[in-house]
N, CA, C and O atoms as a Tripos MOL2 file, in Angstrom:
@<TRIPOS>MOLECULE
protein
  320   319    80     0     0
PROTEIN
NO_CHARGES

@<TRIPOS>ATOM
      1 N          68.1010  135.4130  117.5980 N.3       1 MET1
      2 CA         67.4350  136.7020  117.5100 C.3       1 MET1
      3 C          67.1500  137.1860  116.0930 C.2       1 MET1
      4 O          66.1610  137.8910  115.8920 O.2       1 MET1
      5 N          67.9580  136.8450  115.1140 N.am      2 PRO2
      6 CA         67.6320  137.3060  113.7620 C.3       2 PRO2
      7 C          66.2450  136.8720  113.3180 C.2       2 PRO2
      8 O          65.5910  137.5830  112.5560 O.2       2 PRO2
      9 N          65.7870  135.7110  113.7840 N.am      3 ARG3
     10 CA         64.4530  135.2370  113.4080 C.3       3 ARG3
     11 C          63.3870  136.1750  113.9560 C.2       3 ARG3
     12 O          62.3950  136.4420  113.2770 O.2       3 ARG3
     13 N          63.5740  136.6800  115.1740 N.am      4 THR4
     14 CA         62.6220  137.6100  115.7810 C.3       4 THR4
     15 C          62.5830  138.9170  114.9980 C.2       4 THR4
     16 O          61.5070  139.4610  114.7490 O.2       4 THR4
     17 N          63.7370  139.4170  114.6130 N.am      5 ARG5
     18 CA         63.7840  140.6510  113.8270 C.3       5 ARG5
     19 C          63.0630  140.4750  112.5040 C.2       5 ARG5
     20 O          62.3340  141.3580  112.0520 O.2       5 ARG5
     21 N          63.2770  139.3240  111.8950 N.am      6 SER6
     22 CA         62.6260  139.0440  110.6240 C.3       6 SER6
     23 C          61.1130  139.0600  110.7770 C.2       6 SER6
     24 O          60.4100  139.6350  109.9460 O.2       6 SER6
     25 N          60.6100  138.4360  111.8270 N.am      7 ARG7
     26 CA         59.1630  138.4280  112.0560 C.3       7 ARG7
     27 C          58.6490  139.8240  112.3870 C.2       7 ARG7
     28 O          57.5580  140.2050  111.9610 O.2       7 ARG7
     29 N          59.4250  140.5800  113.1390 N.am      8 THR8
     30 CA         59.0090  141.9460  113.4720 C.3       8 THR8
     31 C          58.9550  142.7970  112.2060 C.2       8 THR8
     32 O          58.0020  143.5420  111.9820 O.2       8 THR8
     33 N          59.9800  142.6730  111.3950 N.am      9 ARG9
     34 CA         60.0070  143.4350  110.1380 C.3       9 ARG9
     35 C          58.8480  143.0220  109.2400 C.2       9 ARG9
     36 O          58.2290  143.8610  108.5860 O.2       9 ARG9
     37 N          58.5610  141.7280  109.2120 N.am     10 GLN10
     38 CA         57.4600  141.2240  108.3980 C.3      10 GLN10
     39 C          56.1240  141.7480  108.9050 C.2      10 GLN10
     40 O          55.2290  142.0340  108.1110 O.2      10 GLN10
     41 N          55.9840  141.8760  110.2100 N.am     11 ALA11
     42 CA         54.7340  142.3830  110.7700 C.3      11 ALA11
     43 C          54.5300  143.8380  110.3870 C.2      11 ALA11
     44 O          53.4020  144.2760  110.1660 O.2      11 ALA11
     45 N          55.6160  144.5820  110.3100 N.am     12 VAL12
     46 CA         55.5260  145.9950  109.9600 C.3      12 VAL12
     47 C          55.2270  146.1690  108.4750 C.2      12 VAL12
     48 O          54.3870  146.9860  108.0970 O.2      12 VAL12
     49 N          55.9110  145.4040  107.6420 N.am     13 SER13
     50 CA         55.7130  145.4970  106.2020 C.3      13 SER13
     51 C          55.5210  144.1090  105.6200 C.2      13 SER13
     52 O          56.4320  143.2810  105.6600 O.2      13 SER13
     53 N          54.3570  143.8570  105.0880 N.am     14 LYS14
     54 CA         54.0780  142.5570  104.4920 C.3      14 LYS14
     55 C          54.4150  142.5380  103.0110 C.2      14 LYS14
     56 O          54.1570  141.5490  102.3260 O.2      14 LYS14
     57 N          54.9870  143.6180  102.5170 N.am     15 VAL15
     58 CA         55.3650  143.7090  101.1120 C.3      15 VAL15
     59 C          56.8730  143.5120  101.0120 C.2      15 VAL15
     60 O          57.6240  144.1790  101.7240 O.2      15 VAL15
     61 N          57.3340  142.6110  100.1450 N.am     16 PRO16
     62 CA         58.7720  142.4200   99.9840 C.3      16 PRO16
     63 C          59.4590  143.7220   99.5740 C.2      16 PRO16
     64 O          58.8540  144.5620   98.9080 O.2      16 PRO16
     65 N          60.7080  143.8860   99.9680 N.am     17 GLU17
     66 CA         61.4260  145.1290   99.6910 C.3      17 GLU17
     67 C          61.5320  145.4420   98.2130 C.2      17 GLU17
     68 O          61.4100  146.6040   97.8250 O.2      17 GLU17
     69 N          61.7530  144.4430   97.3780 N.am     18 ILE18
     70 CA         61.9000  144.6850   95.9460 C.3      18 ILE18
     71 C          60.6220  145.2850   95.3690 C.2      18 ILE18
     72 O          60.6870  146.1600   94.5060 O.2      18 ILE18
     73 N          59.4810  144.8320   95.8270 N.am     19 ILE19
     74 CA         58.2170  145.3950   95.3550 C.3      19 ILE19
     75 C          58.0500  146.8170   95.8840 C.2      19 ILE19
     76 O          57.4920  147.6780   95.2030 O.2      19 ILE19
     77 N          58.5290  147.0540   97.0820 N.am     20 THR20
     78 CA         58.4390  148.3930   97.6630 C.3      20 THR20
     79 C          59.2050  149.3900   96.8040 C.2      20 THR20
     80 O          58.7270  150.5010   96.5730 O.2      20 THR20
     81 N          60.3900  149.0070   96.3280 N.am     21 VAL21
     82 CA         61.1900  149.8940   95.4740 C.3      21 VAL21
     83 C          60.4410  150.1910   94.1840 C.2      21 VAL21
     84 O          60.3350  151.3480   93.7760 O.2      21 VAL21
     85 N          59.9250  149.1610   93.5460 N.am     22 TYR22
     86 CA         59.1670  149.3690   92.3110 C.3      22 TYR22
     87 C          57.9130  150.2000   92.5540 C.2      22 TYR22
     88 O          57.5410  151.0300   91.7240 O.2      22 TYR22
     89 N          57.2690  149.9780   93.6810 N.am     23 PHE23
     90 CA         56.0800  150.7550   94.0220 C.3      23 PHE23
     91 C          56.4110  152.2350   94.0570 C.2      23 PHE23
     92 O          55.6830  153.0440   93.4810 O.2      23 PHE23
     93 N          57.4960  152.6030   94.7230 N.am     24 TRP24
     94 CA         57.8410  154.0140   94.8470 C.3      24 TRP24
     95 C          58.2710  154.6120   93.5130 C.2      24 TRP24
     96 O          58.0200  155.7880   93.2510 O.2      24 TRP24
     97 N          58.9130  153.8160   92.6760 N.am     25 ILE25
     98 CA         59.2830  154.3160   91.3460 C.3      25 ILE25
     99 C          58.0200  154.6030   90.5290 C.2      25 ILE25
    100 O          57.8910  155.6690   89.9260 O.2      25 ILE25
    101 N          57.0950  153.6450   90.5140 N.am     26 VAL26
    102 CA         55.8490  153.8250   89.7620 C.3      26 VAL26
    103 C          55.0370  154.9680   90.3460 C.2      26 VAL26
    104 O          54.4530  155.7550   89.6000 O.2      26 VAL26
    105 N          54.9900  155.0730   91.6700 N.am     27 LYS27
    106 CA         54.2390  156.1480   92.3170 C.3      27 LYS27
    107 C          54.8160  157.5090   91.9320 C.2      27 LYS27
    108 O          54.0660  158.4320   91.6160 O.2      27 LYS27
    109 N          56.1260  157.6370   91.9570 N.am     28 ALA28
    110 CA         56.7610  158.9100   91.5960 C.3      28 ALA28
    111 C          56.4760  159.2670   90.1470 C.2      28 ALA28
    112 O          56.1570  160.4160   89.8400 O.2      28 ALA28
    113 N          56.5890  158.2820   89.2470 N.am     29 LEU29
    114 CA         56.3340  158.5490   87.8290 C.3      29 LEU29
    115 C          54.8750  158.9040   87.5720 C.2      29 LEU29
    116 O          54.5820  159.8260   86.8110 O.2      29 LEU29
    117 N          53.9580  158.1720   88.2070 N.am     30 SER30
    118 CA         52.5440  158.4580   87.9670 C.3      30 SER30
    119 C          52.1420  159.8020   88.5680 C.2      30 SER30
    120 O          51.3300  160.5250   87.9910 O.2      30 SER30
    121 N          52.7060  160.1320   89.7190 N.am     31 THR31
    122 CA         52.4150  161.4360   90.3160 C.3      31 THR31
    123 C          52.9510  162.5550   89.4250 C.2      31 THR31
    124 O          52.2720  163.5580   89.2060 O.2      31 THR31
    125 N          54.1570  162.3810   88.9180 N.am     32 ALA32
    126 CA         54.7480  163.3890   88.0430 C.3      32 ALA32
    127 C          53.9300  163.5520   86.7730 C.2      32 ALA32
    128 O          53.7140  164.6740   86.3160 O.2      32 ALA32
    129 N          53.4710  162.4380   86.1940 N.am     33 MET33
    130 CA         52.6590  162.5170   84.9760 C.3      33 MET33
    131 C          51.3180  163.1920   85.2570 C.2      33 MET33
    132 O          50.8380  163.9860   84.4490 O.2      33 MET33
    133 N          50.7220  162.8790   86.3920 N.am     34 GLY34
    134 CA         49.4550  163.5090   86.7570 C.3      34 GLY34
    135 C          49.6030  165.0050   86.9430 C.2      34 GLY34
    136 O          48.7730  165.7840   86.4740 O.2      34 GLY34
    137 N          50.6570  165.4010   87.6230 N.am     35 GLU35
    138 CA         50.9060  166.8290   87.8340 C.3      35 GLU35
    139 C          51.2020  167.5360   86.5190 C.2      35 GLU35
    140 O          50.7230  168.6450   86.2830 O.2      35 GLU35
    141 N          51.9870  166.8980   85.6690 N.am     36 SER36
    142 CA         52.3140  167.4990   84.3680 C.3      36 SER36
    143 C          51.0730  167.6650   83.5090 C.2      36 SER36
    144 O          50.8830  168.7020   82.8730 O.2      36 SER36
    145 N          50.2250  166.6360   83.4920 N.am     37 THR37
    146 CA         48.9890  166.7030   82.7180 C.3      37 THR37
    147 C          48.0800  167.8020   83.2470 C.2      37 THR37
    148 O          47.4880  168.5580   82.4770 O.2      37 THR37
    149 N          47.9770  167.8810   84.5610 N.am     38 SER38
    150 CA         47.1440  168.9170   85.1780 C.3      38 SER38
    151 C          47.6610  170.3080   84.8300 C.2      38 SER38
    152 O          46.8820  171.1850   84.4580 O.2      38 SER38
    153 N          48.9620  170.5130   84.9490 N.am     39 ASP39
    154 CA         49.5440  171.8140   84.6180 C.3      39 ASP39
    155 C          49.3220  172.1580   83.1510 C.2      39 ASP39
    156 O          48.9970  173.2980   82.8200 O.2      39 ASP39
    157 N          49.4950  171.1790   82.2770 N.am     40 TYR40
    158 CA         49.2940  171.4110   80.8460 C.3      40 TYR40
    159 C          47.8560  171.8380   80.5720 C.2      40 TYR40
    160 O          47.6150  172.8180   79.8670 O.2      40 TYR40
    161 N          46.9000  171.0930   81.1360 N.am     41 LEU41
    162 CA         45.4930  171.4100   80.8820 C.3      41 LEU41
    163 C          45.1190  172.7860   81.4270 C.2      41 LEU41
    164 O          44.3900  173.5340   80.7770 O.2      41 LEU41
    165 N          45.6110  173.1160   82.6040 N.am     42 VAL42
    166 CA         45.2620  174.4040   83.1940 C.3      42 VAL42
    167 C          45.8410  175.5600   82.3710 C.2      42 VAL42
    168 O          45.2440  176.6350   82.3100 O.2      42 VAL42
    169 N          47.0030  175.3450   81.7370 N.am     43 HIS43
    170 CA         47.6020  176.4240   80.9440 C.3      43 HIS43
    171 C          47.0750  176.4680   79.5100 C.2      43 HIS43
    172 O          47.0770  177.5320   78.8910 O.2      43 HIS43
    173 N          46.6310  175.3480   78.9760 N.am     44 LYS44
    174 CA         46.1360  175.3140   77.5980 C.3      44 LYS44
    175 C          44.6280  175.4970   77.5050 C.2      44 LYS44
    176 O          44.1170  175.9610   76.4860 O.2      44 LYS44
    177 N          43.9190  175.1350   78.5580 N.am     45 VAL45
    178 CA         42.4580  175.2360   78.6010 C.3      45 VAL45
    179 C          42.1350  176.1290   79.7990 C.2      45 VAL45
    180 O          42.9310  176.2240   80.7330 O.2      45 VAL45
    181 N          40.9990  176.7690   79.7770 N.am     46 HIS46
    182 CA         40.5860  177.5750   80.9310 C.3      46 HIS46
    183 C          40.5860  176.6700   82.1750 C.2      46 HIS46
    184 O          40.1510  175.5220   82.0860 O.2      46 HIS46
    185 N          41.0620  177.1570   83.3270 N.am     47 PRO47
    186 CA         41.1900  176.3120   84.5230 C.3      47 PRO47
    187 C          39.9050  175.6030   84.9700 C.2      47 PRO47
    188 O          39.9640  174.4580   85.4190 O.2      47 PRO47
    189 N          38.7610  176.2540   84.8540 N.am     48 VAL48
    190 CA         37.5170  175.6240   85.3310 C.3      48 VAL48
    191 C          37.1820  174.3670   84.5300 C.2      48 VAL48
    192 O          36.9630  173.3210   85.1400 O.2      48 VAL48
    193 N          37.1300  174.4130   83.1880 N.am     49 PRO49
    194 CA         36.8670  173.1750   82.4450 C.3      49 PRO49
    195 C          37.9660  172.1200   82.6520 C.2      49 PRO49
    196 O          37.6850  170.9220   82.6690 O.2      49 PRO49
    197 N          39.2120  172.5720   82.8070 N.am     50 ALA50
    198 CA         40.3080  171.6170   83.0200 C.3      50 ALA50
    199 C          40.1100  170.8510   84.3220 C.2      50 ALA50
    200 O          40.2750  169.6310   84.3610 O.2      50 ALA50
    201 N          39.7540  171.5670   85.3900 N.am     51 VAL51
    202 CA         39.5220  170.9160   86.6870 C.3      51 VAL51
    203 C          38.2860  170.0280   86.6090 C.2      51 VAL51
    204 O          38.2790  168.9230   87.1510 O.2      51 VAL51
    205 N          37.2450  170.5030   85.9390 N.am     52 LEU52
    206 CA         36.0390  169.6860   85.7940 C.3      52 LEU52
    207 C          36.3230  168.4040   85.0010 C.2      52 LEU52
    208 O          35.8040  167.3380   85.3320 O.2      52 LEU52
    209 N          37.1390  168.5110   83.9650 N.am     53 LEU53
    210 CA         37.5160  167.3330   83.1850 C.3      53 LEU53
    211 C          38.2550  166.3160   84.0540 C.2      53 LEU53
    212 O          37.9770  165.1190   83.9780 O.2      53 LEU53
    213 N          39.1810  166.7760   84.8680 N.am     54 GLY54
    214 CA         39.8980  165.8920   85.7830 C.3      54 GLY54
    215 C          38.9730  165.2560   86.7980 C.2      54 GLY54
    216 O          39.1190  164.0780   87.1230 O.2      54 GLY54
    217 N          38.0210  166.0250   87.3000 N.am     55 PHE55
    218 CA         37.0820  165.5130   88.2930 C.3      55 PHE55
    219 C          36.1650  164.4540   87.6900 C.2      55 PHE55
    220 O          35.8750  163.4420   88.3270 O.2      55 PHE55
    221 N          35.7090  164.6920   86.4550 N.am     56 VAL56
    222 CA         34.8630  163.7070   85.7780 C.3      56 VAL56
    223 C          35.6480  162.4100   85.5580 C.2      56 VAL56
    224 O          35.1030  161.3200   85.7340 O.2      56 VAL56
    225 N          36.9100  162.5190   85.1780 N.am     57 GLY57
    226 CA         37.7500  161.3350   85.0200 C.3      57 GLY57
    227 C          37.9180  160.5880   86.3280 C.2      57 GLY57
    228 O          37.8690  159.3590   86.3630 O.2      57 GLY57
    229 N          38.1130  161.3260   87.3910 N.am     58 TYR58
    230 CA         38.2470  160.7360   88.7280 C.3      58 TYR58
    231 C          36.9800  159.9890   89.1170 C.2      58 TYR58
    232 O          37.0500  158.8690   89.6240 O.2      58 TYR58
    233 N          35.8270  160.5960   88.8840 N.am     59 LEU59
    234 CA         34.5520  159.9430   89.2060 C.3      59 LEU59
    235 C          34.3290  158.6970   88.3480 C.2      59 LEU59
    236 O          33.8300  157.6840   88.8390 O.2      59 LEU59
    237 N          34.6990  158.7700   87.0680 N.am     60 ALA60
    238 CA         34.5070  157.6280   86.1740 C.3      60 ALA60
    239 C          35.3380  156.4290   86.6260 C.2      60 ALA60
    240 O          34.8430  155.3030   86.6550 O.2      60 ALA60
    241 N          36.5860  156.6700   86.9750 N.am     61 VAL61
    242 CA         37.4440  155.5770   87.4320 C.3      61 VAL61
    243 C          36.9490  155.0420   88.7740 C.2      61 VAL61
    244 O          36.9430  153.8320   88.9960 O.2      61 VAL61
    245 N          36.5370  155.9320   89.6600 N.am     62 GLY62
    246 CA         36.0030  155.4950   90.9550 C.3      62 GLY62
    247 C          34.7500  154.6590   90.7850 C.2      62 GLY62
    248 O          34.5920  153.6410   91.4590 O.2      62 GLY62
    249 N          33.8620  155.0670   89.9010 N.am     63 ARG63
    250 CA         32.6280  154.3080   89.6520 C.3      63 ARG63
    251 C          32.9480  152.9390   89.0720 C.2      63 ARG63
    252 O          32.3590  151.9320   89.4660 O.2      63 ARG63
    253 N          33.8820  152.9130   88.1340 N.am     64 ARG64
    254 CA         34.2800  151.6310   87.5420 C.3      64 ARG64
    255 C          34.8030  150.6740   88.6170 C.2      64 ARG64
    256 O          34.4540  149.4930   88.6210 O.2      64 ARG64
    257 N          35.6260  151.1750   89.5120 N.am     65 ASP65
    258 CA         36.1750  150.3210   90.5680 C.3      65 ASP65
    259 C          35.0950  149.8360   91.5240 C.2      65 ASP65
    260 O          35.1180  148.6800   91.9460 O.2      65 ASP65
    261 N          34.1560  150.6990   91.8690 N.am     66 VAL66
    262 CA         33.0920  150.3260   92.8090 C.3      66 VAL66
    263 C          32.1230  149.3410   92.1660 C.2      66 VAL66
    264 O          31.5990  148.4570   92.8440 O.2      66 VAL66
    265 N          31.8790  149.4840   90.8670 N.am     67 MET67
    266 CA         30.8960  148.6360   90.1880 C.3      67 MET67
    267 C          31.4300  147.2480   89.8220 C.2      67 MET67
    268 O          30.6570  146.3820   89.4130 O.2      67 MET67
    269 N          32.7040  147.0310   89.9590 N.am     68 ARG68
    270 CA         33.2550  145.7000   89.6410 C.3      68 ARG68
    271 C          32.6670  144.6610   90.5700 C.2      68 ARG68
    272 O          32.5050  144.8960   91.7670 O.2      68 ARG68
    273 N          32.3530  143.5200   90.0110 N.am     69 ARG69
    274 CA         31.7620  142.4460   90.8050 C.3      69 ARG69
    275 C          32.8020  141.7070   91.6280 C.2      69 ARG69
    276 O          32.4810  141.0950   92.6470 O.2      69 ARG69
    277 N          34.0210  141.7640   91.1930 N.am     70 ARG70
    278 CA         35.0580  140.9650   91.8170 C.3      70 ARG70
    279 C          36.2160  141.8430   92.2780 C.2      70 ARG70
    280 O          36.6490  142.7430   91.5580 O.2      70 ARG70
    281 N          36.7040  141.5800   93.4590 N.am     71 LEU71
    282 CA         37.8590  142.2990   93.9730 C.3      71 LEU71
    283 C          39.0970  141.7720   93.2710 C.2      71 LEU71
    284 O          39.3140  140.5600   93.2480 O.2      71 LEU71
    285 N          39.9050  142.6330   92.7050 N.am     72 THR72
    286 CA         41.0740  142.1780   91.9600 C.3      72 THR72
    287 C          42.3520  142.2300   92.7840 C.2      72 THR72
    288 O          43.3800  141.7130   92.3470 O.2      72 THR72
    289 N          42.3150  142.8320   93.9480 N.am     73 ALA73
    290 CA         43.5100  142.9080   94.7850 C.3      73 ALA73
    291 C          43.8030  141.5400   95.3980 C.2      73 ALA73
    292 O          42.8880  140.8200   95.7980 O.2      73 ALA73
    293 N          45.0480  141.2020   95.4650 N.am     74 GLU74
    294 CA         45.4530  139.9220   96.0570 C.3      74 GLU74
    295 C          45.7700  140.1300   97.5420 C.2      74 GLU74
    296 O          46.4020  141.1210   97.9070 O.2      74 GLU74
    297 N          45.3350  139.2050   98.3920 N.am     75 PRO75
    298 CA         45.6750  139.3360   99.8130 C.3      75 PRO75
    299 C          47.1670  139.0990  100.0200 C.2      75 PRO75
    300 O          47.8110  138.4170   99.2230 O.2      75 PRO75
    301 N          47.7060  139.6600  101.0850 N.am     76 ALA76
    302 CA         49.1270  139.4750  101.4080 C.3      76 ALA76
    303 C          49.4060  138.0090  101.6810 C.2      76 ALA76
    304 O          48.6440  137.3430  102.3810 O.2      76 ALA76
    305 N          50.4960  137.5130  101.1290 N.am     77 ALA77
    306 CA         50.8630  136.1060  101.3400 C.3      77 ALA77
    307 C          51.4320  135.9340  102.7460 C.2      77 ALA77
    308 O          52.1590  136.7920  103.2450 O.2      77 ALA77
    309 N          51.1000  134.8520  103.3500 N.am     78 GLU78
    310 CA         51.6330  134.5350  104.6770 C.3      78 GLU78
    311 C          53.0090  133.9320  104.5200 C.2      78 GLU78
    312 O          53.1650  132.9280  103.8250 O.2      78 GLU78
    313 N          54.0040  134.5140  105.1450 N.am     79 HIS79
    314 CA         55.3620  133.9750  105.1270 C.3      79 HIS79
    315 C          55.6380  133.3670  106.4920 C.2      79 HIS79
    316 O          55.4850  134.0270  107.5190 O.2      79 HIS79
    317 N          56.0390  132.1210  106.4940 N.am     80 VAL80
    318 CA         56.2940  131.4390  107.7750 C.3      80 VAL80
    319 C          57.7620  131.2400  107.9620 C.2      80 VAL80
    320 O          58.1860  130.6850  108.9760 O.2      80 VAL80
@<TRIPOS>BOND
     1     1     2 1
     2     2     3 1
     3     3     4 2
     4     3     5 am
     5     5     6 1
     6     6     7 1
     7     7     8 2
     8     7     9 am
     9     9    10 1
    10    10    11 1
    11    11    12 2
    12    11    13 am
    13    13    14 1
    14    14    15 1
    15    15    16 2
    16    15    17 am
    17    17    18 1
    18    18    19 1
    19    19    20 2
    20    19    21 am
    21    21    22 1
    22    22    23 1
    23    23    24 2
    24    23    25 am
    25    25    26 1
    26    26    27 1
    27    27    28 2
    28    27    29 am
    29    29    30 1
    30    30    31 1
    31    31    32 2
    32    31    33 am
    33    33    34 1
    34    34    35 1
    35    35    36 2
    36    35    37 am
    37    37    38 1
    38    38    39 1
    39    39    40 2
    40    39    41 am
    41    41    42 1
    42    42    43 1
    43    43    44 2
    44    43    45 am
    45    45    46 1
    46    46    47 1
    47    47    48 2
    48    47    49 am
    49    49    50 1
    50    50    51 1
    51    51    52 2
    52    51    53 am
    53    53    54 1
    54    54    55 1
    55    55    56 2
    56    55    57 am
    57    57    58 1
    58    58    59 1
    59    59    60 2
    60    59    61 am
    61    61    62 1
    62    62    63 1
    63    63    64 2
    64    63    65 am
    65    65    66 1
    66    66    67 1
    67    67    68 2
    68    67    69 am
    69    69    70 1
    70    70    71 1
    71    71    72 2
    72    71    73 am
    73    73    74 1
    74    74    75 1
    75    75    76 2
    76    75    77 am
    77    77    78 1
    78    78    79 1
    79    79    80 2
    80    79    81 am
    81    81    82 1
    82    82    83 1
    83    83    84 2
    84    83    85 am
    85    85    86 1
    86    86    87 1
    87    87    88 2
    88    87    89 am
    89    89    90 1
    90    90    91 1
    91    91    92 2
    92    91    93 am
    93    93    94 1
    94    94    95 1
    95    95    96 2
    96    95    97 am
    97    97    98 1
    98    98    99 1
    99    99   100 2
   100    99   101 am
   101   101   102 1
   102   102   103 1
   103   103   104 2
   104   103   105 am
   105   105   106 1
   106   106   107 1
   107   107   108 2
   108   107   109 am
   109   109   110 1
   110   110   111 1
   111   111   112 2
   112   111   113 am
   113   113   114 1
   114   114   115 1
   115   115   116 2
   116   115   117 am
   117   117   118 1
   118   118   119 1
   119   119   120 2
   120   119   121 am
   121   121   122 1
   122   122   123 1
   123   123   124 2
   124   123   125 am
   125   125   126 1
   126   126   127 1
   127   127   128 2
   128   127   129 am
   129   129   130 1
   130   130   131 1
   131   131   132 2
   132   131   133 am
   133   133   134 1
   134   134   135 1
   135   135   136 2
   136   135   137 am
   137   137   138 1
   138   138   139 1
   139   139   140 2
   140   139   141 am
   141   141   142 1
   142   142   143 1
   143   143   144 2
   144   143   145 am
   145   145   146 1
   146   146   147 1
   147   147   148 2
   148   147   149 am
   149   149   150 1
   150   150   151 1
   151   151   152 2
   152   151   153 am
   153   153   154 1
   154   154   155 1
   155   155   156 2
   156   155   157 am
   157   157   158 1
   158   158   159 1
   159   159   160 2
   160   159   161 am
   161   161   162 1
   162   162   163 1
   163   163   164 2
   164   163   165 am
   165   165   166 1
   166   166   167 1
   167   167   168 2
   168   167   169 am
   169   169   170 1
   170   170   171 1
   171   171   172 2
   172   171   173 am
   173   173   174 1
   174   174   175 1
   175   175   176 2
   176   175   177 am
   177   177   178 1
   178   178   179 1
   179   179   180 2
   180   179   181 am
   181   181   182 1
   182   182   183 1
   183   183   184 2
   184   183   185 am
   185   185   186 1
   186   186   187 1
   187   187   188 2
   188   187   189 am
   189   189   190 1
   190   190   191 1
   191   191   192 2
   192   191   193 am
   193   193   194 1
   194   194   195 1
   195   195   196 2
   196   195   197 am
   197   197   198 1
   198   198   199 1
   199   199   200 2
   200   199   201 am
   201   201   202 1
   202   202   203 1
   203   203   204 2
   204   203   205 am
   205   205   206 1
   206   206   207 1
   207   207   208 2
   208   207   209 am
   209   209   210 1
   210   210   211 1
   211   211   212 2
   212   211   213 am
   213   213   214 1
   214   214   215 1
   215   215   216 2
   216   215   217 am
   217   217   218 1
   218   218   219 1
   219   219   220 2
   220   219   221 am
   221   221   222 1
   222   222   223 1
   223   223   224 2
   224   223   225 am
   225   225   226 1
   226   226   227 1
   227   227   228 2
   228   227   229 am
   229   229   230 1
   230   230   231 1
   231   231   232 2
   232   231   233 am
   233   233   234 1
   234   234   235 1
   235   235   236 2
   236   235   237 am
   237   237   238 1
   238   238   239 1
   239   239   240 2
   240   239   241 am
   241   241   242 1
   242   242   243 1
   243   243   244 2
   244   243   245 am
   245   245   246 1
   246   246   247 1
   247   247   248 2
   248   247   249 am
   249   249   250 1
   250   250   251 1
   251   251   252 2
   252   251   253 am
   253   253   254 1
   254   254   255 1
   255   255   256 2
   256   255   257 am
   257   257   258 1
   258   258   259 1
   259   259   260 2
   260   259   261 am
   261   261   262 1
   262   262   263 1
   263   263   264 2
   264   263   265 am
   265   265   266 1
   266   266   267 1
   267   267   268 2
   268   267   269 am
   269   269   270 1
   270   270   271 1
   271   271   272 2
   272   271   273 am
   273   273   274 1
   274   274   275 1
   275   275   276 2
   276   275   277 am
   277   277   278 1
   278   278   279 1
   279   279   280 2
   280   279   281 am
   281   281   282 1
   282   282   283 1
   283   283   284 2
   284   283   285 am
   285   285   286 1
   286   286   287 1
   287   287   288 2
   288   287   289 am
   289   289   290 1
   290   290   291 1
   291   291   292 2
   292   291   293 am
   293   293   294 1
   294   294   295 1
   295   295   296 2
   296   295   297 am
   297   297   298 1
   298   298   299 1
   299   299   300 2
   300   299   301 am
   301   301   302 1
   302   302   303 1
   303   303   304 2
   304   303   305 am
   305   305   306 1
   306   306   307 1
   307   307   308 2
   308   307   309 am
   309   309   310 1
   310   310   311 1
   311   311   312 2
   312   311   313 am
   313   313   314 1
   314   314   315 1
   315   315   316 2
   316   315   317 am
   317   317   318 1
   318   318   319 1
   319   319   320 2
@<TRIPOS>SUBSTRUCTURE
     1 MET1         2 RESIDUE 1 A MET
     2 PRO2         6 RESIDUE 1 A PRO
     3 ARG3        10 RESIDUE 1 A ARG
     4 THR4        14 RESIDUE 1 A THR
     5 ARG5        18 RESIDUE 1 A ARG
     6 SER6        22 RESIDUE 1 A SER
     7 ARG7        26 RESIDUE 1 A ARG
     8 THR8        30 RESIDUE 1 A THR
     9 ARG9        34 RESIDUE 1 A ARG
    10 GLN10       38 RESIDUE 1 A GLN
    11 ALA11       42 RESIDUE 1 A ALA
    12 VAL12       46 RESIDUE 1 A VAL
    13 SER13       50 RESIDUE 1 A SER
    14 LYS14       54 RESIDUE 1 A LYS
    15 VAL15       58 RESIDUE 1 A VAL
    16 PRO16       62 RESIDUE 1 A PRO
    17 GLU17       66 RESIDUE 1 A GLU
    18 ILE18       70 RESIDUE 1 A ILE
    19 ILE19       74 RESIDUE 1 A ILE
    20 THR20       78 RESIDUE 1 A THR
    21 VAL21       82 RESIDUE 1 A VAL
    22 TYR22       86 RESIDUE 1 A TYR
    23 PHE23       90 RESIDUE 1 A PHE
    24 TRP24       94 RESIDUE 1 A TRP
    25 ILE25       98 RESIDUE 1 A ILE
    26 VAL26      102 RESIDUE 1 A VAL
    27 LYS27      106 RESIDUE 1 A LYS
    28 ALA28      110 RESIDUE 1 A ALA
    29 LEU29      114 RESIDUE 1 A LEU
    30 SER30      118 RESIDUE 1 A SER
    31 THR31      122 RESIDUE 1 A THR
    32 ALA32      126 RESIDUE 1 A ALA
    33 MET33      130 RESIDUE 1 A MET
    34 GLY34      134 RESIDUE 1 A GLY
    35 GLU35      138 RESIDUE 1 A GLU
    36 SER36      142 RESIDUE 1 A SER
    37 THR37      146 RESIDUE 1 A THR
    38 SER38      150 RESIDUE 1 A SER
    39 ASP39      154 RESIDUE 1 A ASP
    40 TYR40      158 RESIDUE 1 A TYR
    41 LEU41      162 RESIDUE 1 A LEU
    42 VAL42      166 RESIDUE 1 A VAL
    43 HIS43      170 RESIDUE 1 A HIS
    44 LYS44      174 RESIDUE 1 A LYS
    45 VAL45      178 RESIDUE 1 A VAL
    46 HIS46      182 RESIDUE 1 A HIS
    47 PRO47      186 RESIDUE 1 A PRO
    48 VAL48      190 RESIDUE 1 A VAL
    49 PRO49      194 RESIDUE 1 A PRO
    50 ALA50      198 RESIDUE 1 A ALA
    51 VAL51      202 RESIDUE 1 A VAL
    52 LEU52      206 RESIDUE 1 A LEU
    53 LEU53      210 RESIDUE 1 A LEU
    54 GLY54      214 RESIDUE 1 A GLY
    55 PHE55      218 RESIDUE 1 A PHE
    56 VAL56      222 RESIDUE 1 A VAL
    57 GLY57      226 RESIDUE 1 A GLY
    58 TYR58      230 RESIDUE 1 A TYR
    59 LEU59      234 RESIDUE 1 A LEU
    60 ALA60      238 RESIDUE 1 A ALA
    61 VAL61      242 RESIDUE 1 A VAL
    62 GLY62      246 RESIDUE 1 A GLY
    63 ARG63      250 RESIDUE 1 A ARG
    64 ARG64      254 RESIDUE 1 A ARG
    65 ASP65      258 RESIDUE 1 A ASP
    66 VAL66      262 RESIDUE 1 A VAL
    67 MET67      266 RESIDUE 1 A MET
    68 ARG68      270 RESIDUE 1 A ARG
    69 ARG69      274 RESIDUE 1 A ARG
    70 ARG70      278 RESIDUE 1 A ARG
    71 LEU71      282 RESIDUE 1 A LEU
    72 THR72      286 RESIDUE 1 A THR
    73 ALA73      290 RESIDUE 1 A ALA
    74 GLU74      294 RESIDUE 1 A GLU
    75 PRO75      298 RESIDUE 1 A PRO
    76 ALA76      302 RESIDUE 1 A ALA
    77 ALA77      306 RESIDUE 1 A ALA
    78 GLU78      310 RESIDUE 1 A GLU
    79 HIS79      314 RESIDUE 1 A HIS
    80 VAL80      318 RESIDUE 1 A VAL
């Protein structure tokens, strides 16, 4: 039965646990930095230009990702 559990767990999450931990650490840090930057800009610059600056940055990164000729994401590895 342990083999069945392993396959079931693998079907639910195709990302190894160690990567999952690092993912959440990086996600928490990047979210915190984004929020801190946003708060700083809104308090140091008038809120409207600060929000517009963030939106322009968001559009620029989105355009860059869409315009790439090649997909850089790696497909999930098959574990047998």
